TORNUDREN-468733 format. One record per residue (C-alpha): x, z, y; residue in three letters. Coordinates in steps of 0.02 Angstrom, whole numbers, padded with zeros to 5 digits, always signed. Each point is the difference from the previous one (the first is absolute). Last residue first. Layout:
<atoms>
XZYALA
...
</atoms>
This chain:
<atoms>
+01021-02004+01274UNK
-00041+00014-00186UNK
+00049+00162-00082UNK
+00149-00020-00116UNK
-00031+00039-00186UNK
-00166-00089-00001UNK
-00141+00107-00073UNK
-00046-00052-00186UNK
-00191-00039-00033UNK
-00096+00153-00056UNK
-00003+00053-00177UNK
-00152-00024-00114UNK
+00047-00161-00099UNK
+00192+00040+00006UNK
-00019+00179-00068UNK
-00122-00054-00143UNK
+00116-00148-00038UNK
+00157+00104-00001UNK
-00093+00125-00124UNK
-00050-00148-00108UNK
+00171-00069-00005UNK
+00080+00168-00037UNK
-00096+00043-00153UNK
+00092+00138-00085UNK
+00028+00072+00166UNK
+00150+00102+00081UNK
-00016+00026+00188UNK
+00133-00059+00125UNK
-00050+00044+00173UNK
+00067-00085+00159UNK
+00090+00030+00168UNK
-00045+00193+00016UNK
+00043+00037+00174UNK
-00177+00005+00050UNK
-00046-00020+00192UNK
+00023-00196-00007UNK
-00118-00019-00152UNK
+00038-00168-00084UNK
+00030+00047-00183UNK
+00071-00091-00139UNK
-00082+00039-00175UNK
+00122-00023-00145UNK
-00097-00003-00162UNK
+00063+00054-00164UNK
+00055-00049-00175UNK
+00086+00072-00150UNK
-00105+00149-00017UNK
+00090+00139-00125UNK
+00111+00046+00151UNK
-00147+00053+00114UNK
+00030-00050+00189UNK
-00098+00073+00142UNK
+00108-00044+00148UNK
-00020+00024+00190UNK
+00149-00082+00089UNK
+00096+00098+00123UNK
+00171-00022-00085UNK
-00021-00180-00010UNK
+00024-00072-00176UNK
+00096-00161-00016UNK
+00146+00068-00111UNK
-00114+00089-00122UNK
-00197-00003-00010UNK
-00011-00176+00071UNK
+00133-00070-00101UNK
-00077+00072-00159UNK
-00168-00064+00044UNK
+00073-00181+00041UNK
+00099-00001-00161UNK
-00155+00023-00110UNK
-00174+00018+00089UNK
-00058+00014+00183UNK
-00174-00058+00065UNK
+00016-00021+00194UNK
-00136+00073+00120UNK
+00004-00053+00185UNK
-00034+00076+00171UNK
-00101+00149-00051UNK
-00036+00115+00150UNK
-00177-00059+00025UNK
-00027+00041-00188UNK
+00003+00188+00030UNK
+00132+00089-00109UNK
-00048+00166-00089UNK
+00127+00108-00090UNK
-00083+00133-00117UNK
+00030-00097-00167UNK
+00024-00173+00072UNK
-00157-00053+00099UNK
+00011-00171+00087UNK
-00144-00005+00129UNK
-00138-00126+00050UNK
-00133+00105-00086UNK
+00092-00027-00168UNK
+00166-00045-00074UNK
+00060+00126-00131UNK
+00146+00066-00082UNK
-00010+00160-00092UNK
+00136+00111-00048UNK
-00034+00131-00140UNK
+00104-00073-00138UNK
+00155+00120+00008UNK
-00128+00150+00012UNK
-00084-00049-00153UNK
+00165-00012-00096UNK
+00055+00166+00067UNK
-00157+00080-00048UNK
+00016-00066-00179UNK
+00186+00070-00005UNK
-00067+00168+00063UNK
-00139+00003-00136UNK
+00141-00024-00125UNK
+00135+00112+00078UNK
-00107+00155+00025UNK
-00109+00028-00157UNK
+00137-00076-00111UNK
+00125+00123+00072UNK
-00110+00148-00036UNK
-00021-00045-00190UNK
+00158+00096-00059UNK
-00074+00147+00096UNK
-00064+00067-00162UNK
+00162+00050-00075UNK
+00177-00061+00017UNK
+00066-00101+00155UNK
+00134-00115-00030UNK
-00089-00124-00093UNK
-00135-00008+00130UNK
+00117-00073+00129UNK
+00038-00139-00117UNK
-00186-00028-00044UNK
-00046+00001+00179UNK
+00132-00128+00046UNK
-00066-00110-00142UNK
-00184+00020+00059UNK
+00053-00037+00179UNK
+00095-00161-00067UNK
-00143-00049-00108UNK
-00120+00023+00150UNK
+00107-00112+00111UNK
+00013-00130-00124UNK
-00179+00007-00045UNK
-00043-00018+00185UNK
+00133-00141+00047UNK
-00079-00123-00118UNK
-00162-00020+00117UNK
+00104-00048+00146UNK
-00003+00119+00153UNK
-00151-00026+00118UNK
+00018-00078+00170UNK
-00184-00003+00028UNK
-00074-00165+00077UNK
-00133-00049+00116UNK
-00012-00156+00099UNK
-00137-00081+00115UNK
-00113+00155-00014UNK
-00163-00047+00070UNK
-00039+00040+00187UNK
-00102+00151+00018UNK
-00181+00009+00045UNK
-00058+00106+00136UNK
-00137+00124-00045UNK
</atoms>
């Protein structure tokens, strides 16, 4: 059996803990309001539908996993082999805001979660891929950038040598 390379980075982009009680309280309040307008035994039906629905929605929002293993960057179901990684740059604050707004390339691959205030910009060097870079949210962008930089191949020159 072949041994797998250890995971250099692994993170799940979960929603913050405090958003769960807020979402469930909003769902329960909405179910209560709807239940007020329905007389009889079906008053409980909005609770049965909305509260579990809010829990499923919160779990779905936090489903994205980011990992670096087996010489690949894995973001949800997208896979980027390390030989196509030219550079990885942590982004926070103004740099992240600018990268996601005015400077964003229309063909960039972006996995951004608004509750995570940092990301990594992974510049690609694949001439056959029109995607110039990936921007991936991460709570620990420096560690993700180090995992990508330590495994990735050396950047290819922009102009082939003569």
